[in-house]
Structure formats: structure tokens, C-alpha cells
C-alpha positions, 0 to 999 in steps of 0.5 A: 920619249925624250930620246924620240924627240932628240933623234928626230928633230935636233938633225932637222935644225942643222941642216938649216943652221948657216954659218956667217961667212966671217973674213979678216980684215987685211987693208983698209984702202979707204972708205969706198974698198977694204981688202978681204982675205979668207983662208989664201983667197984674198978679195976687195970689198966695195959697201952694197947699195951706197956710192961713196964720196970717193967713188962720186969723186972719181965719177966727176970730171977733172975740173968739175964743182962736184970734185973741189967741192970733195976737195974742200970737205976732205980738207974741212973734216981730214979725219972723215976721209979715214973714217973707215979705217978708224972703225973696222981694225985689221987683222979681225974676223967681220962678219960679210956677206956678198950680194951683186958683186959688193959686200954687206960687211958688220962693221958694228955688230947689225948695222953694215958699213955702208949704213955707218957711211949713209949715217955719217952723209959719207955715201948716198943710196944709190938711186936704183937701190931696191933690196928689201933686205936693206932698202928700209935700215939704209933710208932711214940711215940717209935721212938721219945725216940728211935732218942732221946734216952730218957729212955730205948733207952739210954742205953742196956736195949733194947738188954738185955731185948728185946732180951730175951723177944722176944726168949720167945715168941718165 
């Protein structure tokens, strides 16, 4: 009887099993960009669903209030400029999901790099973000940073940059 179940049920369990995509971290350029390798293929990843402080900085005009706020923030918190470099380890394999040209890098167990950036106030949730799988987790991470005034939420960056970013999108 057990042999019959083994031959009938076991093959079907392998049909639905999906191996995770594992990539080796090659370089951490910033909180916004990391370089990975799968076999002979090198690629860059940006965190999915979020806009990092680096992106806000790049999008701002050269002498804007946003850039000045971010510069002041990093002068006071130089370690946060290299936050991703502190939590990601070179030559380590990371589980990655690709979504909309971005990456969900599982940096700490089930926590993604996007969530960690949001929890530390180093990124904001994209205004038009709508992903059933991640929406709740990302919004909670951002709210946690807002209430504890971590990162950009403890400064005027959110006022200086987010209003500028929203004005560009309209």
C-alpha cells in the first residue's frame, strides 16, 4: 500500500516545488544598487517597491532643499549612507525575486532589503506601489520608521524631498 502512495503522490510534489533564485553578492555600490552574479551573468539590483534616499538625491535639482537636507543627514549619520554594505556580505548567496525590473533581496531571513531600508528610514514606499504580496509588510515597515522617527522621518527630508518628488510625478 505504501509503495502505491509513494509512486502516485511523490512525483506530483516535485512538480510544484520551485527552487529559489540564489545569487552571489559581488559588490554593494550603495543602498540603492548592488551587483550580483548568477553563473556567468552579472547584474545590478535596486530594491523593489521603494525609493531610496540616493534616488531622491539624484532626482533633485542641483541646489534644491532636498539635496541639502540629505547632505546634512549623511554628515550627521555617515554609517547610514553605507547601511546595505553593513548588512549584506560579499560572496554570500542571497535569495532574490525579480519584480518589475527591480529585486526583492532577502537580506535577513524573510526580511527583504526594501523592508530594512524602510524600517530604518532610508527609503520611502513608492506612492503608486500596489503589490498584494508585499504591500502590508512594506507599509508596516515605513510606519515603524515614522513613529520612531528613524532616518528621514526624524528630519525635514520627507517634507523637502517627497513634495518635490510628487510634484514631478503629477
